[in-house]
Backbone as CSV, one residue per row, in Angstrom:
resi,resn,N_x,N_y,N_z,CA_x,CA_y,CA_z,C_x,C_y,C_z
1,MET,-21.044,-25.482,-2.535,-20.737,-24.313,-3.367,-19.251,-24.342,-3.736
2,ASN,-18.964,-24.283,-4.996,-17.605,-24.415,-5.510,-16.836,-23.099,-5.317
3,THR,-15.700,-23.183,-4.607,-14.929,-21.960,-4.355,-14.336,-21.374,-5.638
4,GLN,-14.095,-22.225,-6.647,-13.582,-21.705,-7.911,-14.631,-20.839,-8.597
5,HIS,-15.908,-21.255,-8.474,-16.990,-20.433,-9.014,-17.051,-19.086,-8.285
6,LEU,-16.839,-19.123,-6.970,-16.801,-17.874,-6.201,-15.690,-16.962,-6.714
7,GLN,-14.526,-17.565,-7.012,-13.398,-16.774,-7.501,-13.703,-16.159,-8.861
8,TYR,-14.337,-16.935,-9.746,-14.721,-16.392,-11.056,-15.612,-15.160,-10.880
9,PHE,-16.602,-15.285,-9.990,-17.570,-14.205,-9.801,-16.912,-12.981,-9.170
10,VAL,-16.109,-13.188,-8.138,-15.440,-12.069,-7.468,-14.517,-11.335,-8.442
11,ASP,-13.774,-12.084,-9.245,-12.881,-11.456,-10.226,-13.668,-10.706,-11.301
12,ALA,-14.804,-11.263,-11.715,-15.643,-10.592,-12.717,-16.176,-9.275,-12.173
13,CYS,-16.566,-9.263,-10.894,-17.051,-8.032,-10.266,-15.934,-6.999,-10.172
14,ARG,-14.761,-7.442,-9.770,-13.643,-6.529,-9.558,-13.123,-5.952,-10.864
15,LEU,-13.100,-6.795,-11.904,-12.553,-6.370,-13.194,-13.616,-5.824,-14.137
16,GLY,-14.893,-6.044,-13.790,-15.988,-5.514,-14.594,-16.295,-6.292,-15.849
17,SER,-15.801,-7.530,-15.932,-16.002,-8.300,-17.157,-15.755,-9.778,-16.908
18,ALA,-16.657,-10.610,-17.441,-16.457,-12.059,-17.369,-15.262,-12.473,-18.229
19,PHE,-15.025,-11.754,-19.327,-13.895,-12.066,-20.204,-12.567,-11.847,-19.469
20,GLN,-12.470,-10.732,-18.720,-11.238,-10.464,-17.979,-11.053,-11.453,-16.840
21,SER,-12.153,-11.850,-16.217,-12.082,-12.877,-15.173,-11.567,-14.184,-15.759
22,ALA,-12.057,-14.520,-16.946,-11.618,-15.748,-17.612,-10.128,-15.692,-17.933
23,ALA,-9.679,-14.539,-18.437,-8.260,-14.388,-18.773,-7.387,-14.500,-17.527
24,LEU,-7.852,-13.900,-16.434,-7.094,-13.935,-15.190,-6.978,-15.343,-14.632
25,ASN,-8.054,-16.130,-14.808,-8.081,-17.487,-14.257,-7.681,-18.557,-15.269
26,ASN,-7.287,-18.114,-16.474,-6.826,-19.042,-17.525,-7.885,-20.078,-17.895
27,VAL,-9.124,-19.617,-18.055,-10.215,-20.493,-18.487,-10.982,-19.791,-19.601
28,ALA,-11.886,-20.513,-20.233,-12.715,-19.930,-21.289,-13.797,-19.043,-20.672
29,PRO,-14.219,-17.977,-21.366,-15.291,-17.131,-20.852,-16.560,-17.917,-20.534
30,SER,-16.833,-18.952,-21.329,-18.029,-19.764,-21.075,-17.941,-20.483,-19.731
31,THR,-16.731,-20.828,-19.315,-16.540,-21.481,-18.015,-16.905,-20.528,-16.883
32,VAL,-16.501,-19.267,-17.020,-16.848,-18.259,-16.017,-18.357,-18.039,-15.988
33,SER,-18.959,-17.894,-17.165,-20.408,-17.679,-17.247,-21.179,-18.839,-16.634
34,GLN,-20.731,-20.060,-16.927,-21.407,-21.236,-16.376,-21.224,-21.306,-14.858
35,GLY,-20.042,-20.940,-14.389,-19.794,-20.935,-12.948,-20.697,-19.957,-12.227
36,ILE,-20.875,-18.767,-12.801,-21.758,-17.762,-12.197,-23.206,-18.237,-12.227
37,LYS,-23.621,-18.869,-13.333,-24.985,-19.389,-13.437,-25.230,-20.478,-12.388
38,THR,-24.225,-21.322,-12.158,-24.355,-22.368,-11.139,-24.557,-21.749,-9.761
39,LEU,-23.825,-20.679,-9.478,-24.004,-19.974,-8.207,-25.417,-19.425,-8.084
40,GLU,-25.916,-18.840,-9.171,-27.274,-18.287,-9.156,-28.308,-19.377,-8.897
41,ASP,-28.114,-20.540,-9.508,-29.041,-21.660,-9.298,-29.007,-22.120,-7.846
42,GLU,-27.823,-22.151,-7.258,-27.689,-22.588,-5.869,-28.270,-21.571,-4.896
43,LEU,-28.117,-20.284,-5.227,-28.587,-19.225,-4.335,-30.072,-18.924,-4.509
44,GLY,-30.565,-19.118,-5.710,-31.970,-18.842,-5.977,-32.251,-17.400,-6.349
45,TYR,-31.218,-16.644,-6.707,-31.438,-15.278,-7.179,-30.320,-14.885,-8.148
46,LYS,-30.575,-13.822,-8.915,-29.645,-13.379,-9.948,-28.498,-12.564,-9.345
47,LEU,-27.310,-12.856,-9.802,-26.132,-12.093,-9.400,-25.753,-11.043,-10.434
48,THR,-26.074,-11.328,-11.695,-25.710,-10.423,-12.785,-26.864,-10.288,-13.766
49,LYS,-26.773,-9.256,-14.574,-27.699,-9.119,-15.700,-26.957,-8.422,-16.824
50,LYS,-27.279,-8.804,-18.044,-26.592,-8.229,-19.200,-27.262,-6.927,-19.597
51,GLN,-26.432,-5.909,-19.773,-26.924,-4.589,-20.142,-26.092,-4.086,-21.309
52,ARG,-26.676,-4.157,-22.522,-25.981,-3.689,-23.732,-24.609,-4.338,-23.874
53,GLY,-24.565,-5.613,-23.669,-23.332,-6.356,-23.880,-22.325,-6.270,-22.756
54,THR,-22.644,-5.525,-21.688,-21.722,-5.424,-20.557,-22.273,-6.199,-19.369
55,LEU,-21.408,-6.510,-18.435,-21.801,-7.252,-17.248,-22.215,-6.270,-16.162
56,GLU,-23.456,-6.363,-15.731,-23.947,-5.500,-14.664,-24.277,-6.358,-13.450
57,ILE,-23.788,-5.964,-12.293,-23.996,-6.716,-11.062,-25.281,-6.234,-10.396
58,THR,-26.135,-7.170,-10.003,-27.368,-6.810,-9.303,-27.043,-6.371,-7.874
59,LYS,-28.041,-5.785,-7.200,-27.843,-5.387,-5.804,-27.500,-6.600,-4.952
60,GLU,-28.216,-7.697,-5.219,-27.932,-8.936,-4.484,-26.515,-9.432,-4.798
61,GLY,-26.108,-9.236,-6.067,-24.777,-9.663,-6.476,-23.672,-8.896,-5.773
62,ILE,-23.890,-7.596,-5.568,-22.891,-6.774,-4.875,-22.700,-7.253,-3.441
63,VAL,-23.825,-7.521,-2.770,-23.762,-8.020,-1.390,-23.051,-9.370,-1.349
64,PHE,-23.421,-10.243,-2.299,-22.834,-11.583,-2.313,-21.342,-11.535,-2.643
65,ALA,-20.940,-10.600,-3.522,-19.523,-10.480,-3.880,-18.675,-10.162,-2.651
66,ASN,-19.186,-9.283,-1.787,-18.465,-8.963,-0.550,-18.353,-10.189,0.349
67,GLN,-19.460,-10.948,0.444,-19.451,-12.153,1.270,-18.508,-13.204,0.681
68,ALA,-18.545,-13.337,-0.647,-17.700,-14.331,-1.315,-16.217,-14.010,-1.135
69,THR,-15.886,-12.716,-1.163,-14.495,-12.309,-0.951,-14.004,-12.755,0.421
70,GLN,-14.859,-12.574,1.421,-14.494,-12.996,2.777,-14.361,-14.511,2.873
71,ILE,-15.264,-15.223,2.192,-15.204,-16.694,2.202,-13.891,-17.177,1.598
72,LEU,-13.516,-16.599,0.447,-12.274,-16.998,-0.219,-11.055,-16.714,0.656
73,LYS,-11.113,-15.588,1.345,-10.003,-15.245,2.224,-9.908,-16.232,3.386
74,MET,-11.065,-16.614,3.937,-11.093,-17.581,5.036,-10.560,-18.936,4.589
75,VAL,-10.930,-19.336,3.368,-10.459,-20.622,2.841,-8.939,-20.625,2.718
76,GLU,-8.392,-19.519,2.192,-6.938,-19.435,2.061,-6.254,-19.456,3.415
77,ASP,-6.851,-18.752,4.385,-6.274,-18.745,5.727,-6.254,-20.146,6.321
78,LEU,-7.348,-20.891,6.114,-7.422,-22.255,6.638,-6.378,-23.158,5.992
79,LYS,-6.184,-22.980,4.690,-5.175,-23.786,3.991,-3.794,-23.581,4.599
80,HIS,-3.476,-22.320,4.859,-2.141,-22.019,5.353,-1.975,-22.385,6.825
81,LYS,-3.070,-22.342,7.584,-2.981,-22.713,8.996,-2.731,-24.202,9.175
82,THR,-3.125,-24.993,8.176,-2.910,-26.439,8.268,-1.572,-26.867,7.669
83,SER,-0.808,-25.902,7.171,0.508,-26.241,6.619,1.485,-26.524,7.757
84,SER,2.621,-27.068,7.426,3.608,-27.445,8.443,4.219,-26.216,9.091
85,ARG,4.792,-26.451,10.288,5.441,-25.359,11.012,6.609,-24.783,10.215
86,ASP,7.350,-25.643,9.525,8.477,-25.165,8.727,8.034,-24.207,7.640
87,ALA,6.865,-24.487,7.060,6.363,-23.625,5.987,6.046,-22.236,6.504
88,GLN,5.832,-22.112,7.842,5.506,-20.819,8.427,6.752,-20.062,8.875
89,THR,7.868,-20.763,8.982,9.063,-20.131,9.541,10.269,-20.143,8.605
90,VAL,10.119,-20.710,7.427,11.219,-20.777,6.467,10.729,-20.278,5.114
91,GLY,11.493,-19.382,4.484,11.084,-18.921,3.159,11.672,-17.567,2.824
92,ILE,11.200,-17.012,1.719,11.670,-15.720,1.228,10.480,-14.773,1.103
93,ILE,10.642,-13.563,1.584,9.647,-12.508,1.396,10.329,-11.348,0.678
94,LYS,9.763,-10.957,-0.450,10.292,-9.817,-1.196,9.386,-8.617,-0.948
95,MET,9.964,-7.542,-0.486,9.166,-6.360,-0.176,9.845,-5.100,-0.704
96,ALA,9.047,-4.033,-0.819,9.579,-2.740,-1.270,8.962,-1.637,-0.433
97,THR,9.746,-0.609,-0.176,9.263,0.534,0.587,10.144,1.740,0.281
98,HIS,9.822,2.878,0.902,10.641,4.079,0.760,11.896,3.943,1.626
99,GLN,13.026,4.428,1.130,14.260,4.373,1.915,14.092,5.093,3.246
100,SER,13.405,6.223,3.226,13.220,6.996,4.456,12.406,6.220,5.484
101,PHE,11.382,5.494,5.017,10.546,4.730,5.944,11.312,3.522,6.479
102,LEU,12.123,2.941,5.624,12.956,1.816,6.057,13.912,2.263,7.162
103,ASN,14.567,3.401,6.954,15.544,3.882,7.932,14.894,4.301,9.245
104,SER,13.772,5.015,9.155,13.184,5.630,10.340,12.240,4.719,11.113
105,TYR,11.608,3.772,10.431,10.543,2.996,11.083,10.771,1.488,11.032
106,LEU,11.148,0.975,9.874,11.115,-0.474,9.670,12.314,-1.237,10.222
107,TRP,13.504,-0.639,10.147,14.707,-1.413,10.445,14.654,-2.085,11.809
108,LYS,14.289,-1.337,12.836,14.308,-1.913,14.185,13.259,-3.014,14.333
109,ARG,12.149,-2.902,13.603,11.118,-3.941,13.655,11.550,-5.181,12.870
110,LEU,12.244,-4.953,11.759,12.745,-6.087,10.976,13.825,-6.862,11.735
111,ARG,14.616,-6.151,12.517,15.638,-6.842,13.319,14.988,-7.782,14.333
112,LYS,13.900,-7.328,14.953,13.174,-8.187,15.901,12.564,-9.387,15.180
113,PHE,12.035,-9.136,13.978,11.438,-10.215,13.188,12.494,-11.268,12.847
114,LYS,13.685,-10.832,12.471,14.754,-11.767,12.102,15.197,-12.614,13.295
115,LYS,15.162,-12.039,14.486,15.513,-12.812,15.679,14.484,-13.912,15.933
116,LYS,13.223,-13.598,15.649,12.145,-14.559,15.877,12.071,-15.594,14.764
117,PHE,12.355,-15.155,13.523,12.283,-16.050,12.360,13.612,-15.986,11.594
118,PRO,14.661,-16.567,12.142,15.997,-16.438,11.524,16.120,-17.094,10.158
119,LYS,15.217,-18.022,9.827,15.307,-18.723,8.542,14.471,-18.060,7.446
120,VAL,13.872,-16.920,7.770,13.118,-16.168,6.760,14.035,-15.108,6.157
121,ASP,14.181,-15.138,4.850,15.023,-14.182,4.130,14.148,-13.039,3.623
122,VAL,14.270,-11.864,4.236,13.503,-10.687,3.816,14.360,-9.874,2.858
123,GLN,13.960,-9.857,1.592,14.700,-9.135,0.556,14.002,-7.803,0.292
124,ILE,14.725,-6.700,0.497,14.116,-5.369,0.480,14.617,-4.551,-0.701
125,THR,13.672,-3.951,-1.419,13.975,-2.988,-2.475,13.416,-1.640,-2.046
126,THR,14.158,-0.568,-2.252,13.656,0.762,-1.916,13.466,1.585,-3.186
127,GLY,12.527,2.520,-3.120,12.260,3.365,-4.275,11.159,4.361,-3.975
128,ILE,10.763,5.107,-4.982,9.655,6.050,-4.846,8.346,5.322,-5.141
129,GLY,7.223,5.999,-4.885,5.921,5.347,-4.982,5.636,4.670,-6.306
130,VAL,5.968,5.327,-7.414,5.697,4.763,-8.742,6.460,3.459,-8.941
131,GLN,7.696,3.437,-8.495,8.514,2.227,-8.642,7.973,1.084,-7.786
132,ILE,7.566,1.404,-6.562,7.020,0.385,-5.660,5.738,-0.196,-6.233
133,SER,4.878,0.678,-6.760,3.621,0.236,-7.358,3.869,-0.708,-8.529
134,GLU,4.838,-0.362,-9.366,5.143,-1.194,-10.539,5.656,-2.572,-10.119
135,LEU,6.458,-2.620,-9.068,6.982,-3.900,-8.581,5.860,-4.807,-8.095
136,LEU,4.864,-4.215,-7.423,3.739,-5.019,-6.939,2.857,-5.469,-8.095
137,GLU,2.594,-4.556,-9.031,1.726,-4.876,-10.165,2.321,-5.965,-11.047
138,THR,3.642,-5.981,-11.158,4.305,-7.006,-11.972,4.685,-8.235,-11.143
139,GLN,4.215,-8.265,-9.899,4.402,-9.402,-8.988,5.878,-9.745,-8.773
140,GLN,6.712,-8.712,-8.763,8.123,-8.915,-8.436,8.368,-8.882,-6.932
141,ILE,7.355,-8.420,-6.184,7.448,-8.399,-4.723,6.166,-8.979,-4.133
142,ASP,6.248,-9.374,-2.860,5.100,-9.934,-2.155,4.395,-8.897,-1.294
143,LEU,5.134,-7.864,-0.902,4.622,-6.893,0.062,5.150,-5.510,-0.285
144,ALA,4.254,-4.521,-0.295,4.650,-3.134,-0.547,4.207,-2.274,0.628
145,ILE,5.063,-1.348,1.024,4.719,-0.384,2.067,5.015,0.995,1.502
146,THR,3.973,1.808,1.348,4.151,3.092,0.672,3.130,4.118,1.130
147,LEU,3.496,5.398,1.008,2.562,6.490,1.255,1.674,6.733,0.050
148,ASP,2.108,6.300,-1.114,1.385,6.582,-2.351,0.327,5.516,-2.614
149,GLU,-0.782,5.934,-3.187,-1.862,5.000,-3.509,-1.423,4.064,-4.631
150,ILE,-1.784,2.796,-4.484,-1.512,1.806,-5.520,-2.831,1.384,-6.144
151,LYS,-2.937,1.470,-7.465,-4.143,1.030,-8.164,-4.025,-0.460,-8.420
152,ALA,-4.659,-1.227,-7.538,-4.442,-2.674,-7.548,-5.552,-3.454,-8.249
153,ASN,-6.388,-2.788,-9.057,-7.512,-3.482,-9.698,-7.067,-4.621,-10.603
154,SER,-5.893,-4.472,-11.203,-5.431,-5.490,-12.150,-4.619,-6.589,-11.469
155,ILE,-4.451,-6.483,-10.153,-3.651,-7.464,-9.425,-4.583,-8.393,-8.663
156,ARG,-4.434,-9.661,-8.893,-5.318,-10.625,-8.261,-4.986,-10.793,-6.779
157,SER,-6.026,-10.823,-5.954,-5.920,-11.168,-4.531,-4.989,-10.241,-3.758
158,VAL,-5.102,-8.944,-3.988,-4.297,-7.979,-3.245,-5.153,-7.300,-2.186
159,SER,-4.652,-7.271,-0.963,-5.317,-6.582,0.134,-4.427,-5.450,0.621
160,SER,-5.033,-4.495,1.298,-4.241,-3.419,1.890,-4.809,-3.065,3.252
161,GLU,-3.953,-2.537,4.095,-4.388,-2.067,5.403,-3.477,-0.940,5.848
162,ILE,-4.001,-0.112,6.746,-3.244,1.047,7.220,-2.208,0.601,8.242
163,LEU,-0.981,1.045,8.041,0.087,0.769,8.995,0.324,1.959,9.913
164,LEU,0.223,3.172,9.346,0.592,4.360,10.113,-0.134,5.576,9.563
165,ASN,-0.618,6.444,10.450,-1.191,7.733,10.076,-0.252,8.846,10.533
166,GLY,-0.165,9.902,9.739,0.692,11.017,10.130,0.407,12.249,9.301
167,ASP,1.310,13.216,9.362,1.157,14.472,8.623,2.470,14.856,7.952
168,PHE,2.358,15.430,6.759,3.490,16.136,6.182,3.610,17.475,6.913
169,LYS,4.845,17.869,7.204,5.071,19.119,7.920,6.142,19.940,7.207
170,LEU,5.932,21.241,7.195,6.954,22.156,6.686,7.912,22.450,7.837
171,VAL,9.176,22.114,7.666,10.132,22.258,8.769,11.445,22.859,8.278
172,SER,12.192,23.365,9.241,13.579,23.777,9.011,14.417,23.162,10.127
173,ALA,15.718,23.240,10.005,16.582,22.781,11.089,16.305,23.627,12.325
174,TYR,16.356,23.011,13.487,16.021,23.718,14.727,16.919,24.935,14.940
175,LYS,18.157,24.829,14.473,19.117,25.924,14.666,18.788,27.133,13.794
176,ASN,17.951,26.929,12.751,17.632,28.007,11.809,16.208,28.511,12.025
177,LYS,16.067,29.752,12.422,14.744,30.368,12.539,14.526,31.198,11.277
178,LEU,13.816,30.618,10.307,13.733,31.203,8.972,12.510,32.090,8.809
179,SER,12.615,33.040,7.891,11.470,33.870,7.523,10.636,33.151,6.469
180,ALA,9.453,33.690,6.191,8.554,33.072,5.211,9.147,33.085,3.810
181,GLU,10.124,33.958,3.567,10.718,34.073,2.235,11.863,33.085,2.011
182,ALA,12.171,32.277,2.989,13.282,31.330,2.846,12.967,30.299,1.769
183,PRO,13.976,29.805,1.065,13.737,28.800,0.017,13.192,27.500,0.604
184,CYS,12.499,26.750,-0.250,11.838,25.512,0.181,12.167,24.386,-0.802
185,ILE,12.327,23.178,-0.275,12.599,22.003,-1.105,11.448,21.015,-0.956
186,VAL,10.964,20.508,-2.081,9.856,19.545,-2.078,10.219,18.382,-3.007
187,THR,9.372,17.364,-3.007,9.617,16.223,-3.899,9.181,16.530,-5.327
188,ASN,7.904,16.882,-5.501,7.362,17.111,-6.839,6.122,17.981,-6.710
189,VAL,6.062,19.063,-7.457,4.949,20.007,-7.326,3.615,19.394,-7.734
190,HIS,3.638,18.255,-8.401,2.398,17.617,-8.839,1.864,16.604,-7.819
191,LYS,2.625,16.312,-6.779,2.156,15.376,-5.771,1.098,16.050,-4.904
192,PRO,0.105,15.304,-4.420,-1.025,15.904,-3.685,-0.601,16.767,-2.512
193,GLU,0.355,16.274,-1.711,0.736,17.033,-0.517,1.440,18.336,-0.880
194,VAL,2.235,18.314,-1.971,2.945,19.528,-2.379,1.970,20.519,-3.018
195,SER,1.020,20.022,-3.794,-0.013,20.898,-4.375,-0.788,21.606,-3.271
196,PHE,-1.113,20.855,-2.212,-1.803,21.440,-1.054,-0.956,22.544,-0.429
197,LEU,0.321,22.261,-0.219,1.220,23.238,0.400,1.285,24.523,-0.407
198,LEU,1.399,24.400,-1.725,1.541,25.587,-2.572,0.242,26.379,-2.668
199,ARG,-0.899,25.675,-2.549,-2.178,26.406,-2.516,-2.313,27.199,-1.220
200,LYS,-1.905,26.586,-0.124,-2.038,27.225,1.182,-0.981,28.307,1.409
201,ALA,0.195,28.108,0.845,1.305,29.043,1.075,1.950,29.424,-0.250
202,PRO,1.235,30.198,-1.084,1.749,30.534,-2.423,3.011,31.394,-2.386
203,TRP,3.325,31.958,-1.224,4.523,32.790,-1.118,5.819,31.972,-1.045
204,LEU,5.696,30.680,-0.810,6.894,29.858,-0.665,7.710,29.833,-1.959
205,LYS,9.006,29.923,-1.819,9.904,29.890,-2.968,10.489,28.482,-3.105
206,ILE,10.034,27.763,-4.116,10.529,26.402,-4.335,11.911,26.472,-4.971
207,GLU,12.911,26.128,-4.196,14.288,26.198,-4.691,14.618,25.017,-5.591
208,SER,14.146,23.826,-5.204,14.422,22.637,-6.008,13.445,21.528,-5.648
209,GLN,13.383,20.533,-6.541,12.555,19.353,-6.324,13.475,18.130,-6.273
210,MET,13.321,17.331,-5.227,14.139,16.132,-5.052,13.219,14.947,-4.806
211,PRO,13.420,13.827,-5.498,12.500,12.696,-5.370,12.555,11.998,-4.021
212,SER,13.626,12.197,-3.269,13.834,11.447,-2.025,13.615,12.323,-0.800
213,TRP,12.734,11.860,0.121,12.542,12.575,1.384,13.806,12.523,2.237
214,THR,14.525,11.412,2.160,15.769,11.292,2.926,16.775,12.353,2.496
215,THR,16.875,12.590,1.185,17.790,13.616,0.679,17.355,15.000,1.141
216,ILE,16.052,15.269,1.069,15.531,16.565,1.526,15.853,16.764,3.003
217,GLN,15.659,15.721,3.794,15.946,15.795,5.227,17.407,16.184,5.476
218,LYS,18.316,15.568,4.736,19.746,15.853,4.914,20.079,17.297,4.538
219,VAL,19.445,17.792,3.463,19.696,19.171,3.036,19.166,20.151,4.076
220,VAL,17.978,19.872,4.612,17.371,20.759,5.613,18.251,20.853,6.858
221,VAL,18.853,19.733,7.252,19.736,19.739,8.425,20.943,20.650,8.200
222,LYS,21.452,20.690,6.967,22.698,21.413,6.686,22.485,22.851,6.219
223,GLU,21.367,23.114,5.514,21.187,24.407,4.855,20.017,25.193,5.461
224,PRO,20.012,26.529,5.321,18.900,27.355,5.813,17.713,27.324,4.844
225,VAL,17.050,26.195,4.779,15.912,26.012,3.867,14.784,25.290,4.601
226,PHE,13.574,25.426,4.056,12.443,24.625,4.509,12.404,23.317,3.717
227,GLY,11.847,22.302,4.316,11.563,21.050,3.620,10.182,20.564,4.018
228,TYR,9.496,19.910,3.089,8.151,19.381,3.384,8.280,17.871,3.499
229,LEU,8.140,17.361,4.735,8.501,15.976,5.023,7.426,15.249,5.819
230,PRO,7.302,13.933,5.630,6.404,13.141,6.472,6.966,13.088,7.893
231,ASP,6.076,13.186,8.892,6.576,13.345,10.259,7.230,12.098,10.838
232,TYR,7.087,10.929,10.186,7.817,9.776,10.713,9.331,9.998,10.614
233,LEU,9.744,10.867,9.679,11.164,11.203,9.547,11.631,12.144,10.649
234,LEU,10.675,12.810,11.288,11.006,13.840,12.265,10.905,13.339,13.693
235,GLU,10.352,12.143,13.868,10.075,11.653,15.217,11.066,10.602,15.682
236,ASP,12.062,10.328,14.873,13.123,9.420,15.294,13.833,10.008,16.516
237,ASP,14.238,9.141,17.431,14.866,9.602,18.678,16.044,10.534,18.427
238,ASP,16.822,10.243,17.396,18.019,11.037,17.127,17.687,12.420,16.575
239,ASN,16.477,12.542,15.975,16.139,13.798,15.291,15.020,14.577,15.979
240,ASN,14.576,14.089,17.138,13.391,14.665,17.765,13.537,16.161,18.024
241,GLN,14.762,16.614,18.324,14.993,18.019,18.605,15.733,18.717,17.465
242,SER,15.744,18.114,16.298,16.536,18.656,15.193,15.759,19.590,14.281
243,PHE,14.407,19.563,14.363,13.590,20.324,13.419,12.574,21.199,14.141
244,ARG,12.164,22.255,13.452,11.109,23.121,13.977,10.122,23.439,12.863
245,GLU,8.857,23.643,13.239,7.821,24.101,12.308,7.695,25.611,12.421
246,PRO,7.608,26.334,11.297,7.400,27.783,11.372,5.992,28.092,11.880
247,ARG,5.852,29.206,12.554,4.546,29.579,13.109,3.823,30.517,12.145
248,PHE,3.306,29.946,11.069,2.513,30.719,10.127,1.050,30.700,10.570
249,ALA,0.297,31.695,10.130,-1.116,31.788,10.524,-1.950,30.673,9.905
250,ILE,-1.515,30.161,8.755,-2.272,29.124,8.042,-1.671,27.752,8.352
251,PRO,-2.508,26.787,8.776,-1.975,25.435,9.017,-1.522,24.787,7.711
252,LEU,-0.341,24.212,7.724,0.244,23.667,6.497,0.466,22.160,6.562
253,ARG,-0.115,21.506,7.547,0.043,20.052,7.649,-0.908,19.338,6.682
254,PHE,-0.408,18.281,6.079,-1.205,17.486,5.133,-1.184,16.030,5.598
255,PRO,-2.367,15.437,5.866,-2.400,14.071,6.407,-1.984,13.021,5.377
256,TYR,-1.351,11.972,5.861,-0.983,10.853,4.993,-1.273,9.538,5.708
257,GLN,-1.284,8.470,4.927,-1.383,7.116,5.463,-0.279,6.269,4.841
258,VAL,0.433,5.555,5.665,1.338,4.527,5.163,0.537,3.234,5.124
259,ARG,0.445,2.632,3.944,-0.360,1.423,3.786,0.510,0.226,3.407
260,LEU,0.063,-0.923,3.883,0.640,-2.208,3.485,-0.193,-2.767,2.348
261,TRP,0.462,-3.236,1.312,-0.209,-3.907,0.197,0.422,-5.286,0.046
262,TYR,-0.397,-6.326,0.043,0.165,-7.680,-0.016,-0.784,-8.625,-0.740
263,GLN,-0.236,-9.692,-1.270,-1.014,-10.706,-1.983,-1.434,-11.785,-0.986
264,TYR,-2.709,-11.760,-0.581,-3.141,-12.653,0.497,-3.285,-14.103,0.040
265,ARG,-3.237,-14.367,-1.256,-3.283,-15.754,-1.734,-1.890,-16.276,-2.077
266,HIS,-0.893,-15.578,-1.616,0.489,-15.978,-1.890,0.818,-17.284,-1.176
267,ARG,1.703,-18.077,-1.767,2.072,-19.369,-1.166,2.723,-19.180,0.203
268,ASN,3.340,-18.030,0.435,3.960,-17.747,1.725,3.102,-16.795,2.556
269,ASN,1.791,-16.967,2.460,0.887,-16.038,3.125,1.154,-15.939,4.625
270,GLN,1.408,-17.080,5.278,1.624,-17.042,6.722,2.887,-16.266,7.078
271,LEU,3.925,-16.426,6.265,5.146,-15.653,6.488,4.872,-14.160,6.356
272,ILE,4.100,-13.801,5.333,3.769,-12.393,5.107,2.973,-11.846,6.282
273,GLN,2.004,-12.635,6.783,1.208,-12.194,7.930,2.091,-12.006,9.163
274,ASN,3.062,-12.891,9.343,3.989,-12.749,10.469,4.796,-11.459,10.354
275,LEU,5.231,-11.151,9.125,6.006,-9.927,8.914,5.133,-8.693,9.122
276,ILE,3.898,-8.739,8.640,2.976,-7.616,8.831,2.771,-7.350,10.317
277,SER,2.587,-8.411,11.091,2.417,-8.255,12.541,3.645,-7.595,13.164
278,ALA,4.822,-7.973,12.669,6.064,-7.401,13.208,6.172,-5.909,12.916
279,THR,5.671,-5.473,11.760,5.764,-4.051,11.409,4.862,-3.186,12.276
280,LYS,3.902,-3.803,12.958,2.958,-3.040,13.782,3.350,-3.005,15.256
281,GLU,4.394,-3.717,15.606,4.798,-3.777,17.022,5.526,-2.507,17.446
């Protein structure tokens, strides 16, 4: 069974079109169609059927697409495992994340990684979710770590996994015991967590919107205001006793996930896997 045919089929399923699969793989649409037909002949059942000019995946095709994805991933893993030791310990990894997450969570783990792999150059860009997503979509980075969802349908061979679970919390500086009428600072009223907060606590007075959680954190420490922040910013050893949650009758915590997004078919896949392992230690 030809792995390139598997790739054509998996991409066609993911993108919803044999034409888009062909464009992604730089081949003619007929090549993709023939590759899928060859798979069907080898398997003995239909993977697709044409419905009003569109590509429709059969039930058997959906099951096979999941299996084929795993096969392709295993093949790539095997390729990289047989590469030289130098290829696993020397290279460049470009990544992007939030400045707040870098400061509060990643730095100490990256320092350990650098001690173990001193010849790996980790180049870091920080930004908000939209910027991080754009960097990954345009393949300017190899690895993204963000709280915001990334729509990766148009990106070939991108995987994601959960790095951290937590909650957004409404907090003030520990020294300030504020009333419910105190001003509040958020990132953007259109973001899911802020929309949730305003639905649950419509009495809150939004004083300003700031794109950076790190900036909000600094303002909350200095001023008598509330801030809505991810709890990884609040659990750092230096800040563990710096913040308090108000005791309102309505729970105001909003769950989040920090996810890793990476290109598993990247030439430096083993380096990326090593870095991912380091972020979980």
